[in-house]
C-alpha positions in Angstrom: -14.6 -52.8 -44.8 -16.8 -52.1 -41.8 -18.7 -48.8 -41.7 -16.9 -47.5 -38.7 -13.5 -47.9 -40.3 -14.9 -46.4 -43.5 -16.1 -43.4 -41.6 -12.8 -43.0 -39.9 -11.0 -43.1 -43.2 -12.9 -39.8 -44.1 -10.3 -37.9 -42.1 -7.6 -38.9 -44.6 -6.7 -36.9 -47.6 -7.5 -39.7 -50.1 -9.8 -42.8 -50.0 -8.4 -46.2 -49.1 -6.7 -47.9 -52.0 -8.6 -50.5 -54.2 -12.1 -49.3 -53.5 -14.8 -50.1 -56.0 -15.5 -47.0 -58.0 -19.0 -46.6 -56.5 -17.7 -46.9 -52.9 -14.9 -44.4 -53.8 -17.6 -42.0 -54.9 -19.4 -42.7 -51.6 -16.2 -41.8 -49.8 -15.8 -38.5 -51.6 -19.5 -37.8 -50.9 -18.9 -38.4 -47.2 -16.1 -35.9 -47.3 -18.3 -33.4 -49.1 -21.0 -33.7 -46.3 -18.7 -31.7 -44.0 -17.8 -29.1 -46.6 -20.8 -28.6 -48.8 -21.8 -29.1 -52.4 -19.7 -28.0 -55.3 -16.5 -28.5 -53.4 -13.6 -30.5 -54.9 -14.8 -33.5 -52.9 -18.4 -33.2 -54.2 -17.0 -32.9 -57.8 -14.9 -35.9 -57.3 -17.9 -37.9 -56.1 -20.0 -36.7 -59.0 -17.3 -37.3 -61.6 -16.9 -40.9 -60.2 -20.6 -41.6 -60.8 -20.8 -40.4 -64.4 -20.6 -43.9 -65.9 -22.2 -45.9 -63.1 -25.9 -46.3 -64.1 -26.8 -49.1 -61.7 -29.6 -48.6 -59.2 -27.0 -48.0 -56.5 -25.1 -45.5 -58.7 -28.4 -43.7 -59.4 -29.2 -43.6 -55.7 -25.7 -42.1 -55.0 -26.3 -39.6 -57.8 -29.6 -38.6 -56.3 -28.0 -38.1 -52.9 -25.3 -35.9 -54.4 -27.9 -33.7 -56.1 -29.7 -33.5 -52.7 -26.5 -32.3 -51.2 -26.2 -29.7 -54.0 -29.8 -28.5 -53.3 -30.9 -29.4 -56.8 -34.0 -31.4 -55.8 -35.5 -31.6 -59.2 -32.4 -33.4 -60.5 -32.3 -35.5 -57.3 -35.9 -36.6 -58.0 -34.9 -37.7 -61.5 -32.1 -39.8 -60.1 -34.3 -41.3 -57.4 -36.7 -42.4 -60.1 -33.9 -44.0 -62.1 -32.8 -45.8 -58.9 -36.4 -46.9 -58.4 -36.5 -45.2 -55.0 -38.8 -42.7 -53.4 -37.0 -39.3 -52.9 -35.5 -39.2 -49.4 -36.4 -36.6 -46.8 -34.1 -37.8 -44.0 -31.1 -35.7 -43.1 -28.3 -36.0 -45.7 -26.0 -37.7 -43.1 -28.6 -40.3 -42.4 -29.1 -41.1 -46.1 -25.3 -41.3 -46.6 -25.1 -43.7 -43.7 -27.9 -45.8 -45.2 -26.2 -45.9 -48.6 -22.8 -46.7 -47.0 -24.4 -49.6 -45.1 -25.8 -51.1 -48.3 -22.7 -50.6 -50.4 -20.2 -51.8 -47.8 -22.3 -54.9 -47.0 -22.5 -55.6 -50.7 -18.7 -55.4 -51.0 -18.4 -57.7 -47.9 -20.5 -60.4 -49.5 
């Protein structure tokens, strides 16, 4: 799926069918960007990541804890993802993660 179509899908009530669990968590995280941390969208994204311990899953986990404002927890997940903690706006980091994950799914 192209990033523009993925972004447009955020206006729907539910993610597109048949998404990889990590991309589905990304979708819920994108919905949470507009509503804030600890919303049902944020919780769905976080719940979806609980068993995904890949570097990309850890990066997403770090991003979610940044959304939440728990920077100590975010730093822990960035370290697990083998990434430096991000200081770009949350939307920019989400866009970066989306670009990587959606390209990975397209390959």
